[in-house]
FIKOL-517112 format. One record per residue (C-alpha): residue number from 1; x, y, z. Coordinates in steps of 0.25 Angstrom, whole numbers. Layout:
BEGIN
num; xx; yy; zz
NUM; X; Y; Z;
...
end
This chain:
BEGIN
num; xx; yy; zz
1; 119; 256; 494;
2; 125; 241; 495;
3; 126; 237; 509;
4; 142; 237; 514;
5; 143; 236; 527;
6; 159; 243; 534;
7; 169; 233; 532;
8; 163; 226; 520;
9; 173; 220; 511;
10; 170; 227; 495;
11; 175; 228; 482;
12; 174; 244; 478;
13; 177; 244; 463;
14; 185; 231; 463;
15; 193; 234; 476;
16; 193; 230; 489;
17; 187; 239; 500;
18; 181; 238; 514;
19; 169; 247; 516;
20; 168; 257; 527;
21; 154; 262; 526;
22; 142; 266; 516;
23; 135; 277; 516;
24; 126; 287; 507;
25; 127; 302; 504;
26; 113; 307; 499;
27; 112; 296; 488;
28; 125; 290; 485;
29; 129; 279; 494;
30; 143; 279; 498;
31; 154; 266; 502;
32; 165; 270; 509;
33; 176; 258; 510;
34; 191; 256; 512;
35; 198; 253; 498;
36; 210; 243; 498;
37; 221; 252; 493;
38; 214; 263; 492;
39; 208; 268; 507;
40; 195; 273; 510;
41; 185; 277; 498;
42; 171; 283; 500;
43; 165; 281; 486;
44; 151; 281; 479;
45; 145; 266; 479;
46; 139; 272; 465;
47; 151; 274; 459;
48; 158; 259; 464;
49; 156; 245; 463;
50; 157; 239; 477;
51; 154; 224; 479;
52; 157; 215; 491;
53; 169; 208; 489;
54; 169; 195; 488;
55; 169; 185; 500;
56; 174; 173; 496;
57; 173; 167; 509;
58; 159; 173; 512;
59; 156; 167; 499;
60; 159; 152; 501;
61; 147; 144; 506;
62; 146; 131; 513;
63; 137; 125; 501;
64; 150; 127; 492;
65; 159; 120; 500;
66; 157; 106; 491;
67; 164; 116; 481;
68; 176; 123; 486;
69; 191; 117; 486;
70; 204; 123; 486;
71; 203; 127; 470;
72; 189; 133; 470;
73; 190; 147; 467;
74; 182; 153; 479;
75; 193; 144; 488;
76; 204; 143; 480;
77; 218; 139; 488;
78; 226; 144; 478;
79; 220; 157; 478;
80; 220; 158; 494;
81; 235; 155; 493;
82; 238; 165; 484;
83; 228; 176; 490;
84; 237; 172; 504;
85; 250; 174; 499;
86; 245; 187; 492;
87; 241; 191; 506;
88; 254; 188; 511;
89; 263; 194; 504;
90; 255; 206; 504;
91; 256; 207; 518;
92; 271; 203; 518;
93; 273; 217; 514;
94; 269; 223; 527;
95; 276; 212; 536;
96; 290; 216; 544;
97; 298; 207; 537;
98; 308; 209; 525;
99; 300; 209; 513;
100; 312; 216; 503;
101; 320; 203; 506;
102; 312; 195; 494;
103; 308; 208; 485;
104; 324; 214; 483;
105; 333; 209; 472;
106; 346; 212; 479;
107; 353; 201; 487;
108; 349; 204; 501;
109; 360; 201; 512;
110; 355; 199; 527;
111; 361; 212; 533;
112; 353; 221; 525;
113; 341; 213; 528;
114; 343; 215; 540;
115; 345; 230; 540;
116; 332; 230; 532;
117; 324; 222; 543;
118; 331; 232; 555;
119; 325; 245; 546;
120; 311; 237; 542;
121; 310; 233; 558;
122; 311; 248; 563;
123; 297; 255; 566;
124; 301; 264; 555;
125; 310; 261; 544;
126; 320; 274; 545;
127; 335; 268; 546;
128; 350; 272; 543;
129; 356; 261; 537;
130; 371; 263; 537;
131; 377; 250; 532;
132; 392; 250; 527;
133; 394; 252; 511;
134; 392; 240; 504;
135; 380; 232; 513;
136; 368; 237; 504;
137; 360; 249; 511;
138; 354; 251; 498;
139; 348; 237; 499;
140; 343; 240; 511;
141; 337; 251; 509;
142; 331; 244; 497;
143; 326; 234; 506;
144; 320; 242; 516;
145; 313; 250; 505;
146; 307; 237; 499;
147; 303; 233; 514;
148; 294; 246; 515;
149; 289; 245; 501;
150; 283; 232; 505;
151; 277; 237; 517;
152; 272; 248; 508;
153; 280; 260; 515;
154; 288; 266; 504;
155; 279; 272; 494;
156; 289; 285; 496;
157; 302; 282; 494;
158; 314; 293; 492;
159; 329; 288; 492;
160; 339; 298; 494;
161; 352; 296; 489;
162; 366; 302; 484;
163; 363; 307; 469;
164; 373; 295; 463;
165; 367; 284; 470;
166; 352; 286; 466;
167; 354; 278; 453;
168; 360; 266; 462;
169; 348; 267; 471;
170; 338; 267; 459;
171; 345; 256; 453;
172; 347; 248; 465;
173; 333; 249; 470;
174; 326; 244; 457;
175; 336; 235; 456;
176; 335; 227; 469;
177; 322; 233; 474;
178; 313; 236; 462;
179; 312; 250; 467;
180; 311; 261; 458;
181; 316; 272; 463;
182; 314; 287; 454;
183; 325; 296; 455;
184; 320; 310; 459;
185; 328; 321; 453;
186; 325; 332; 445;
187; 319; 326; 434;
188; 309; 318; 444;
189; 307; 331; 452;
190; 303; 339; 439;
191; 295; 327; 433;
192; 286; 326; 446;
193; 285; 341; 448;
194; 279; 343; 433;
195; 270; 329; 437;
196; 265; 334; 449;
197; 267; 350; 450;
198; 276; 359; 457;
199; 269; 358; 469;
200; 270; 344; 471;
201; 278; 337; 480;
202; 286; 327; 472;
203; 293; 321; 482;
204; 281; 317; 491;
205; 273; 307; 481;
206; 269; 292; 483;
207; 275; 282; 476;
208; 289; 287; 476;
209; 300; 281; 476;
210; 312; 291; 474;
211; 328; 293; 473;
212; 336; 304; 474;
213; 348; 311; 479;
214; 351; 318; 491;
215; 357; 330; 481;
216; 344; 331; 475;
217; 334; 330; 486;
218; 340; 340; 493;
219; 338; 351; 486;
220; 330; 363; 489;
221; 318; 362; 482;
222; 314; 349; 487;
223; 315; 351; 501;
224; 300; 357; 503;
225; 294; 345; 497;
226; 302; 336; 504;
227; 299; 341; 516;
228; 283; 337; 513;
229; 287; 323; 506;
230; 286; 309; 514;
231; 293; 296; 509;
232; 291; 283; 515;
233; 305; 279; 514;
234; 318; 288; 512;
235; 331; 281; 509;
236; 344; 290; 511;
237; 357; 285; 505;
238; 370; 289; 510;
239; 362; 296; 520;
240; 374; 301; 527;
241; 376; 311; 516;
242; 362; 318; 521;
243; 367; 317; 535;
244; 368; 331; 543;
245; 382; 337; 546;
246; 383; 351; 553;
247; 375; 361; 556;
248; 369; 362; 544;
249; 363; 350; 538;
250; 364; 349; 521;
251; 353; 349; 512;
252; 355; 334; 511;
253; 354; 331; 526;
254; 340; 340; 527;
255; 334; 334; 515;
256; 336; 320; 520;
257; 332; 323; 535;
258; 319; 328; 527;
259; 315; 317; 519;
260; 319; 309; 532;
261; 310; 314; 540;
262; 299; 312; 529;
263; 300; 298; 528;
264; 295; 286; 533;
265; 306; 274; 531;
266; 320; 281; 529;
267; 332; 274; 525;
268; 347; 280; 526;
269; 358; 274; 521;
270; 373; 276; 523;
271; 385; 269; 526;
272; 392; 279; 532;
273; 380; 287; 542;
274; 390; 293; 549;
275; 403; 304; 546;
276; 410; 302; 560;
277; 403; 312; 565;
278; 390; 311; 573;
279; 378; 322; 567;
280; 378; 315; 553;
281; 374; 301; 556;
282; 365; 308; 568;
283; 357; 315; 555;
284; 356; 302; 549;
285; 349; 295; 562;
286; 340; 308; 565;
287; 335; 307; 549;
288; 330; 291; 553;
289; 325; 295; 567;
290; 325; 310; 571;
291; 320; 307; 584;
292; 330; 296; 588;
293; 341; 306; 594;
294; 339; 320; 601;
295; 347; 330; 594;
296; 357; 332; 607;
297; 357; 317; 611;
298; 369; 307; 604;
299; 365; 294; 596;
300; 364; 282; 603;
301; 367; 268; 597;
302; 353; 264; 600;
303; 348; 275; 592;
304; 358; 273; 580;
305; 354; 259; 580;
306; 339; 262; 579;
307; 342; 270; 566;
308; 353; 264; 560;
309; 359; 249; 555;
310; 374; 250; 550;
311; 381; 237; 547;
312; 395; 237; 541;
313; 404; 229; 533;
314; 412; 223; 544;
315; 399; 217; 553;
316; 392; 210; 544;
317; 393; 195; 545;
318; 390; 181; 538;
319; 385; 169; 545;
320; 398; 164; 548;
321; 401; 177; 554;
322; 411; 183; 543;
323; 410; 197; 539;
324; 403; 198; 526;
325; 411; 209; 521;
326; 427; 206; 519;
327; 436; 215; 521;
328; 442; 225; 512;
329; 458; 229; 508;
330; 459; 244; 504;
331; 473; 247; 499;
332; 481; 261; 492;
333; 490; 256; 480;
334; 499; 269; 479;
335; 502; 274; 464;
336; 514; 282; 463;
337; 514; 294; 453;
338; 524; 295; 441;
339; 532; 308; 440;
340; 522; 312; 429;
341; 509; 308; 437;
342; 515; 316; 450;
343; 516; 329; 442;
344; 504; 328; 434;
345; 497; 327; 449;
346; 504; 339; 454;
347; 499; 348; 442;
348; 484; 343; 442;
349; 485; 344; 457;
350; 491; 358; 454;
351; 480; 363; 446;
352; 471; 356; 454;
353; 475; 365; 465;
354; 475; 378; 458;
355; 461; 378; 452;
356; 455; 372; 464;
357; 462; 383; 474;
358; 457; 393; 463;
359; 443; 387; 463;
360; 442; 389; 480;
361; 449; 405; 478;
362; 436; 408; 467;
363; 426; 399; 476;
364; 423; 389; 464;
365; 421; 375; 472;
366; 416; 368; 459;
367; 432; 370; 452;
368; 437; 365; 466;
369; 429; 354; 465;
370; 432; 351; 450;
371; 448; 352; 454;
372; 445; 341; 466;
373; 439; 333; 455;
374; 452; 334; 447;
375; 462; 331; 458;
376; 453; 317; 461;
377; 455; 313; 446;
378; 469; 318; 446;
379; 471; 305; 457;
380; 462; 297; 449;
381; 469; 294; 436;
382; 477; 302; 424;
383; 465; 298; 416;
384; 456; 306; 426;
385; 463; 318; 427;
386; 468; 319; 413;
387; 454; 319; 409;
388; 448; 328; 419;
389; 460; 339; 415;
390; 457; 336; 401;
391; 441; 339; 402;
392; 445; 351; 410;
393; 454; 358; 401;
394; 444; 356; 389;
395; 432; 362; 397;
396; 440; 373; 400;
397; 447; 376; 386;
398; 433; 372; 381;
399; 424; 381; 389;
400; 434; 390; 397;
401; 424; 393; 407;
402; 426; 394; 422;
403; 410; 392; 424;
404; 408; 384; 437;
405; 393; 382; 434;
406; 389; 367; 437;
407; 378; 357; 433;
408; 370; 351; 443;
409; 377; 337; 443;
410; 392; 345; 446;
411; 385; 353; 457;
412; 379; 342; 465;
413; 394; 336; 462;
414; 400; 347; 469;
415; 390; 348; 481;
416; 395; 334; 483;
417; 383; 327; 478;
418; 386; 312; 474;
419; 382; 310; 459;
420; 382; 297; 452;
421; 395; 294; 442;
422; 390; 300; 429;
423; 386; 313; 435;
424; 398; 313; 444;
425; 407; 313; 430;
426; 400; 323; 424;
427; 400; 333; 435;
428; 414; 331; 438;
429; 420; 334; 425;
430; 410; 347; 425;
431; 418; 351; 438;
432; 431; 347; 432;
433; 430; 358; 420;
434; 427; 369; 432;
435; 438; 378; 434;
436; 437; 394; 439;
437; 447; 405; 435;
438; 450; 419; 438;
439; 455; 421; 424;
440; 455; 416; 409;
441; 469; 417; 411;
442; 469; 406; 424;
443; 460; 398; 416;
444; 469; 396; 404;
445; 479; 394; 413;
446; 471; 382; 420;
447; 469; 379; 404;
448; 484; 377; 402;
449; 486; 370; 415;
450; 476; 359; 413;
451; 482; 357; 397;
452; 495; 354; 405;
453; 489; 344; 416;
454; 481; 337; 403;
455; 495; 336; 397;
456; 503; 331; 410;
457; 491; 319; 411;
458; 492; 315; 396;
459; 506; 313; 399;
460; 503; 302; 410;
461; 501; 290; 402;
462; 495; 282; 414;
463; 494; 285; 426;
464; 503; 276; 437;
465; 488; 272; 445;
466; 484; 267; 432;
467; 494; 259; 430;
468; 495; 252; 444;
469; 480; 250; 444;
470; 482; 244; 429;
471; 492; 234; 435;
472; 486; 230; 448;
473; 474; 227; 439;
474; 484; 218; 430;
475; 490; 211; 442;
476; 477; 208; 448;
477; 470; 200; 437;
478; 485; 193; 434;
479; 485; 188; 450;
480; 470; 187; 453;
481; 463; 185; 440;
482; 449; 181; 447;
483; 448; 195; 454;
484; 440; 206; 450;
485; 445; 221; 451;
486; 436; 233; 452;
487; 442; 247; 450;
488; 437; 261; 455;
489; 440; 275; 450;
490; 432; 288; 452;
491; 434; 293; 438;
492; 428; 290; 424;
493; 442; 295; 418;
494; 451; 287; 428;
495; 441; 274; 422;
496; 444; 277; 408;
497; 458; 280; 409;
498; 459; 267; 416;
499; 454; 258; 406;
500; 460; 265; 396;
501; 473; 261; 402;
502; 471; 246; 405;
503; 463; 244; 391;
504; 473; 235; 385;
505; 475; 225; 397;
506; 470; 211; 396;
507; 460; 214; 405;
508; 453; 225; 401;
509; 442; 220; 395;
510; 437; 214; 408;
511; 436; 228; 415;
512; 423; 231; 416;
513; 418; 246; 419;
514; 408; 255; 428;
515; 408; 271; 428;
516; 397; 281; 426;
517; 392; 279; 413;
518; 389; 262; 416;
519; 375; 262; 416;
520; 368; 253; 427;
521; 367; 240; 416;
522; 379; 242; 412;
523; 385; 242; 427;
524; 376; 231; 430;
525; 382; 222; 419;
526; 396; 227; 424;
527; 394; 222; 437;
528; 388; 210; 434;
529; 401; 207; 425;
530; 411; 212; 434;
531; 404; 202; 445;
532; 402; 189; 437;
533; 410; 191; 424;
534; 423; 189; 420;
535; 427; 205; 420;
536; 440; 206; 432;
537; 437; 222; 432;
538; 429; 233; 435;
539; 433; 247; 433;
540; 423; 259; 438;
541; 420; 271; 442;
542; 413; 274; 456;
543; 400; 273; 447;
544; 403; 258; 452;
545; 405; 261; 465;
546; 391; 260; 470;
547; 381; 250; 465;
548; 389; 238; 460;
549; 392; 225; 468;
550; 405; 219; 465;
551; 408; 212; 477;
552; 406; 197; 473;
553; 418; 198; 461;
554; 428; 207; 466;
555; 435; 212; 478;
556; 447; 221; 472;
557; 445; 236; 470;
558; 453; 246; 463;
559; 451; 260; 467;
560; 459; 268; 455;
561; 457; 281; 464;
562; 451; 282; 477;
563; 439; 291; 478;
564; 441; 304; 486;
565; 428; 300; 493;
566; 430; 287; 503;
567; 415; 283; 502;
568; 418; 282; 488;
569; 428; 270; 488;
570; 420; 263; 499;
571; 409; 264; 488;
572; 419; 257; 478;
573; 424; 246; 489;
574; 411; 243; 492;
575; 409; 237; 478;
576; 416; 226; 482;
577; 417; 227; 498;
578; 403; 224; 499;
579; 393; 213; 505;
580; 397; 200; 495;
581; 411; 201; 495;
582; 420; 189; 500;
583; 433; 194; 498;
584; 442; 206; 504;
585; 440; 218; 497;
586; 453; 224; 489;
587; 455; 239; 486;
588; 466; 245; 480;
589; 467; 261; 479;
590; 475; 267; 471;
591; 482; 278; 473;
592; 494; 290; 467;
593; 505; 291; 478;
594; 509; 304; 481;
595; 495; 311; 479;
596; 487; 321; 488;
597; 474; 313; 486;
598; 483; 298; 485;
599; 488; 301; 501;
600; 475; 307; 505;
601; 465; 295; 500;
602; 476; 284; 504;
603; 476; 289; 519;
604; 461; 291; 518;
605; 458; 277; 513;
606; 468; 272; 522;
607; 459; 278; 536;
608; 447; 274; 529;
609; 450; 260; 530;
610; 458; 263; 543;
611; 445; 267; 550;
612; 437; 257; 542;
613; 447; 243; 549;
614; 443; 250; 562;
615; 429; 253; 562;
616; 425; 243; 552;
617; 416; 252; 543;
618; 421; 259; 529;
619; 407; 266; 531;
620; 410; 273; 544;
621; 424; 277; 538;
622; 418; 283; 526;
623; 407; 289; 534;
624; 415; 298; 542;
625; 424; 301; 529;
626; 410; 306; 522;
627; 412; 321; 525;
628; 426; 323; 525;
629; 428; 329; 511;
630; 442; 323; 505;
631; 440; 330; 493;
632; 440; 344; 499;
633; 455; 340; 509;
634; 462; 335; 496;
635; 457; 348; 487;
636; 461; 355; 500;
637; 475; 349; 501;
638; 477; 352; 486;
639; 471; 366; 487;
640; 483; 370; 499;
641; 494; 361; 492;
642; 492; 353; 506;
643; 500; 341; 506;
644; 491; 329; 507;
645; 496; 324; 521;
646; 490; 337; 526;
647; 476; 333; 518;
648; 478; 318; 525;
649; 481; 324; 539;
650; 467; 333; 539;
651; 458; 320; 532;
652; 464; 311; 542;
653; 461; 321; 554;
654; 445; 320; 550;
655; 445; 305; 547;
656; 452; 302; 562;
657; 441; 314; 569;
658; 430; 304; 561;
659; 436; 291; 565;
660; 435; 296; 579;
661; 420; 301; 578;
662; 417; 287; 572;
663; 425; 278; 582;
664; 416; 286; 593;
665; 403; 281; 586;
666; 407; 269; 585;
667; 411; 267; 600;
668; 397; 273; 603;
669; 391; 262; 592;
670; 382; 273; 585;
671; 388; 267; 572;
672; 390; 253; 573;
673; 388; 244; 562;
674; 380; 232; 566;
675; 383; 217; 564;
676; 376; 209; 555;
677; 380; 194; 560;
678; 374; 180; 559;
679; 364; 183; 570;
680; 359; 194; 560;
681; 358; 185; 548;
682; 349; 176; 557;
683; 341; 188; 561;
684; 338; 194; 547;
685; 336; 179; 542;
686; 325; 178; 552;
687; 318; 191; 545;
688; 321; 185; 530;
689; 315; 173; 534;
690; 302; 179; 542;
691; 300; 188; 530;
692; 300; 177; 518;
693; 291; 170; 527;
694; 280; 183; 526;
695; 282; 186; 511;
696; 285; 173; 505;
697; 296; 165; 498;
698; 300; 167; 484;
699; 292; 154; 482;
700; 280; 160; 489;
701; 281; 171; 479;
702; 283; 163; 469;
703; 271; 154; 471;
704; 262; 167; 473;
705; 266; 172; 460;
706; 265; 158; 453;
707; 251; 155; 458;
708; 247; 169; 458;
709; 249; 172; 444;
710; 244; 159; 439;
711; 231; 162; 448;
712; 229; 176; 439;
713; 229; 167; 427;
714; 244; 169; 423;
715; 257; 160; 425;
716; 269; 160; 430;
717; 280; 149; 424;
718; 295; 146; 428;
719; 304; 151; 417;
720; 317; 146; 424;
721; 324; 144; 437;
722; 318; 154; 446;
723; 313; 161; 434;
724; 296; 162; 430;
725; 287; 169; 421;
726; 273; 173; 421;
727; 261; 175; 412;
728; 254; 186; 421;
729; 239; 187; 420;
730; 235; 200; 416;
731; 232; 204; 430;
732; 245; 202; 434;
733; 253; 210; 423;
734; 260; 222; 423;
735; 258; 227; 408;
736; 255; 217; 399;
737; 265; 208; 399;
738; 260; 193; 401;
739; 272; 189; 405;
740; 280; 192; 417;
741; 295; 186; 418;
742; 305; 181; 418;
743; 302; 182; 435;
744; 310; 177; 446;
745; 305; 174; 463;
746; 319; 173; 467;
747; 327; 185; 472;
748; 339; 177; 469;
749; 336; 174; 454;
750; 331; 188; 453;
751; 343; 194; 458;
752; 353; 186; 449;
753; 346; 188; 437;
754; 343; 200; 429;
755; 329; 203; 422;
756; 321; 194; 431;
757; 309; 199; 437;
758; 307; 194; 453;
759; 296; 191; 459;
760; 297; 194; 472;
761; 286; 197; 483;
762; 286; 213; 479;
763; 286; 211; 464;
764; 275; 219; 456;
765; 271; 204; 450;
766; 268; 198; 466;
767; 260; 211; 470;
768; 251; 211; 458;
769; 249; 196; 460;
770; 246; 199; 475;
771; 238; 209; 474;
772; 230; 202; 463;
773; 227; 191; 471;
774; 223; 199; 484;
775; 213; 206; 476;
776; 207; 194; 469;
777; 195; 187; 474;
778; 202; 173; 477;
779; 208; 169; 489;
780; 200; 174; 499;
781; 197; 159; 503;
782; 204; 147; 500;
783; 202; 132; 501;
784; 213; 122; 505;
785; 215; 108; 508;
786; 227; 106; 517;
787; 233; 92; 522;
788; 238; 100; 534;
789; 223; 105; 539;
790; 216; 95; 549;
791; 203; 103; 550;
792; 196; 113; 541;
793; 198; 126; 544;
794; 200; 140; 538;
795; 212; 148; 538;
796; 210; 163; 537;
797; 221; 173; 531;
798; 222; 186; 541;
799; 230; 197; 538;
800; 235; 203; 551;
801; 239; 219; 551;
802; 246; 230; 561;
803; 246; 242; 560;
804; 254; 254; 567;
805; 247; 267; 570;
806; 254; 273; 558;
807; 248; 263; 548;
808; 258; 257; 544;
809; 257; 241; 544;
810; 267; 235; 555;
811; 263; 221; 552;
812; 254; 212; 543;
813; 252; 196; 542;
814; 244; 187; 537;
815; 239; 177; 548;
816; 233; 163; 543;
817; 223; 159; 555;
818; 218; 145; 553;
819; 204; 140; 560;
820; 200; 125; 559;
821; 186; 123; 558;
822; 186; 112; 570;
823; 194; 120; 582;
824; 192; 134; 574;
825; 207; 135; 581;
826; 214; 147; 573;
827; 230; 143; 569;
828; 237; 152; 562;
829; 247; 143; 557;
830; 238; 133; 553;
831; 233; 145; 544;
832; 247; 148; 538;
833; 248; 134; 533;
834; 233; 134; 527;
835; 236; 147; 521;
836; 250; 142; 516;
837; 247; 129; 512;
838; 243; 122; 499;
839; 229; 116; 497;
840; 227; 103; 492;
841; 218; 99; 479;
842; 204; 94; 481;
843; 191; 96; 488;
844; 188; 96; 502;
845; 178; 92; 511;
846; 164; 100; 509;
847; 160; 99; 523;
848; 173; 103; 528;
849; 173; 117; 519;
850; 159; 119; 523;
851; 161; 119; 536;
852; 174; 128; 536;
853; 164; 138; 527;
854; 153; 138; 537;
855; 163; 140; 550;
856; 171; 152; 544;
857; 165; 163; 552;
858; 169; 155; 567;
859; 182; 150; 560;
860; 186; 165; 556;
861; 182; 169; 571;
862; 192; 160; 576;
863; 202; 165; 567;
864; 199; 179; 569;
865; 202; 177; 585;
866; 215; 172; 583;
867; 220; 184; 574;
868; 214; 194; 582;
869; 225; 186; 594;
870; 234; 187; 584;
871; 233; 200; 580;
872; 234; 203; 595;
873; 246; 196; 597;
874; 254; 202; 584;
875; 248; 216; 589;
876; 254; 216; 603;
877; 268; 211; 596;
878; 268; 223; 586;
879; 264; 232; 597;
880; 275; 229; 606;
881; 284; 229; 595;
882; 279; 243; 589;
883; 280; 247; 602;
884; 294; 244; 606;
885; 297; 250; 592;
886; 290; 264; 595;
887; 294; 264; 609;
888; 309; 265; 607;
889; 306; 276; 596;
890; 297; 283; 606;
891; 307; 284; 616;
892; 317; 289; 607;
893; 307; 299; 603;
894; 305; 304; 618;
895; 320; 304; 620;
896; 323; 314; 608;
897; 310; 323; 613;
898; 315; 325; 626;
899; 329; 327; 622;
900; 325; 338; 612;
901; 316; 342; 620;
902; 326; 346; 630;
903; 335; 351; 620;
904; 327; 362; 615;
905; 322; 365; 630;
906; 336; 369; 633;
907; 336; 378; 620;
908; 323; 386; 626;
909; 330; 387; 640;
910; 340; 392; 637;
911; 334; 402; 627;
912; 324; 407; 639;
913; 337; 409; 647;
914; 343; 418; 637;
915; 328; 425; 635;
916; 327; 427; 650;
917; 342; 433; 649;
918; 336; 445; 639;
919; 338; 437; 623;
920; 328; 436; 615;
921; 326; 421; 613;
922; 311; 421; 610;
923; 315; 415; 595;
924; 323; 404; 600;
925; 314; 399; 611;
926; 302; 398; 600;
927; 311; 392; 591;
928; 317; 380; 602;
929; 301; 380; 607;
930; 297; 378; 590;
931; 307; 367; 592;
932; 302; 361; 604;
933; 288; 361; 598;
934; 290; 354; 585;
935; 299; 344; 593;
936; 287; 339; 600;
937; 278; 338; 589;
938; 289; 332; 582;
939; 290; 323; 593;
940; 275; 320; 595;
941; 274; 316; 581;
942; 284; 306; 581;
943; 279; 300; 594;
944; 265; 299; 589;
945; 271; 292; 577;
946; 278; 282; 585;
947; 265; 278; 592;
948; 259; 277; 581;
949; 267; 267; 576;
950; 268; 260; 589;
951; 252; 256; 587;
952; 249; 243; 582;
953; 236; 242; 575;
954; 230; 229; 570;
955; 221; 230; 557;
956; 210; 221; 557;
957; 215; 206; 553;
958; 209; 203; 539;
959; 207; 188; 532;
960; 212; 190; 520;
961; 209; 175; 515;
962; 203; 162; 521;
963; 207; 147; 517;
964; 197; 135; 522;
965; 208; 123; 526;
966; 202; 109; 525;
967; 210; 96; 527;
968; 213; 87; 514;
end
């Protein structure tokens, strides 16, 4: 057997390994070793290739001193620098600084980075991000995910989002962060079950980065598997929809609680985290940390501040103390109906009332829902209601069917699920055809009614609202020819109707159009043209209410009709009223006078704006309206033939009640928005500066790639301003292409130009280059001639690593220590200068080199003594910080445990008194005792986890490379 001692570094089948021990079993010899990236392996020596790893430093002999110079292969200064840069890049991903700044193609605002930094500095990355609409919660979530990915803590990732936002999340994560999300839908489920077998848990796999909808994931068939799965990161968008309300939690809330509990890092995103009540918000806090507040205790400001970050548009300031977001002015433009329009409105409403009442009587809610859709389209436009009536008439005549069996899409829509516009349009068309009758004669009567209504609609050539909107646009473009205008309508039929109406206007060729059938590439082109081109008008359905940013080019919006959901209106306004808007946003809402809907929504919008003015936060107002079913209130008033004033009064009472509760929450400061001012900016700027020092500037990355590619036999050449191309050596290629590019090292340039690869610190090219340099035999030892060195010495580049008791790396540094040969005085700052310094060409004095080689053992001892002191100091600093962080959570845990124990013990005492009085309470007492036992186990598990988190463990410092430094 070849002699290998424990601790020896060897190459095992070409991979670096550290020997643990060797031993024999009969005639066979075995080697047990720790293999990099593979863990501990025990192999038969006859079956593998084992050779000592080359020790460049050990191979240097004083006899060869005359041959050594900075370009010599065995002590190349260039390879030393490359290895040192690669080491710094590698350990940067374990630092406590922000790595995502240079790794993301999105314009980052300081307040967004402050949110990311707040989350990343927490002991556990579990938080409720409750920023206002338009502040970029998607961006903040993506940045945090990049931070966790860089720290190797995001292998298993699950996004749980509303169905209609899945495509947007996939697009944004790929576009801004180069993160590819796999949609977990029925097709994926069936494919994975075929691939892995029916018994496999498809949700519990490594290397999974998934996005799925709340509705899909809450299905019963997945719940047992979700109970057993675990994720590194779970991100829940529109988290308020998963909050617990009432005595019976929804299937969505139970599912989100399950995946939240089975995750390491958790981000809940919601602009409206509360609904003017307490229990829903409290449940979100408990998803983040179930041990924060006991069940019978009130939430405190201190507790909420530990789990939630919340900024409003009114509390963000620039360096001059001015508010970042301008005001907005929302106005209602009343439109008076003509006699014919009024008659038509009443006729359709009578028809809707008749069919709606019939559906209630026969218990067919889908038909009632269809009538609500019809009423909405009635107050949208003549075009929309005429198209709906015609389709319904055609369906009833052609099919003569009263079947109410629904497709999966229509059923989901009926259940209140958010669909993307294309699916929503199909579902609405399907639902609008449904009817229910008690006889064939009743069906024939409905068909005749529809024929009459279609005829009435055809008699109204142009509706009054369309005429008024056309005149408004004409006047705006004449008086302010440099302005642009964004027009929203809820329905594609209304959009088509408007486009046909204005097709002969002189400005018709300036109209850009976005609706559900416009694909993402065309949508991006339209957004670019509207923002930077000559076109002054953008007409859109709600397909454009999310995911496009128009604040730099436009500040005027027309809502052709008000959506019945106030949140939808806010999303529309958010296209303009967001960061970067420098003008007051003008919103014009066109509504028909003397209609039930017009009166109710005028009141609702005025109420929202009034409360927003008092509270300063639109999202708070929308949150308290979230579970008020306005559709239902309107349809009930139609069903009962009530005047609009009755519905308005009922709605006002509901809103006033919520407002009072909301005001109480403000007085308790539970949902305050934090201010982001100049001081906040200065603090995050310090973090940004420190972060750049850790992972390198754009120039550092460029230098590393240029020198590294050339050292491996390739070539990098400039191809224009900020543009480069490279001839890659075979070892760096992915695929067969030798040429790589065009690419850039500039974030700003990449964001402004499509089709250009952005080479960031975590780009594949940089990572492959880093890996090859670290796996090469070069760069372990360097020799430099430096003008700032007075005495010859050696710089030792130490890797210093600390873990907590769970094995998570909490800090990792490269600490260079320079020891001069004469005084043997270790100095870190000089070590840094040696590692970063550029060597002068030439040959050093051979005697000085020989002297350094002969005295390296003593110099290393001095460096080791110094680094041990540094490790001790750092460990004490980290331990103190960890102790403070975990002590707060331990205190919270004990307070929670005591309150819960007391509550359960009171139940037991009460049951025991009843038992003494003669009642049989054995089952109830055993149930509470079991609850108490489970509580104690949960508390103990969490206590042990926190104690492990509090530990700081120093791994042995390792010298990664050394540099002989000599004066010129």
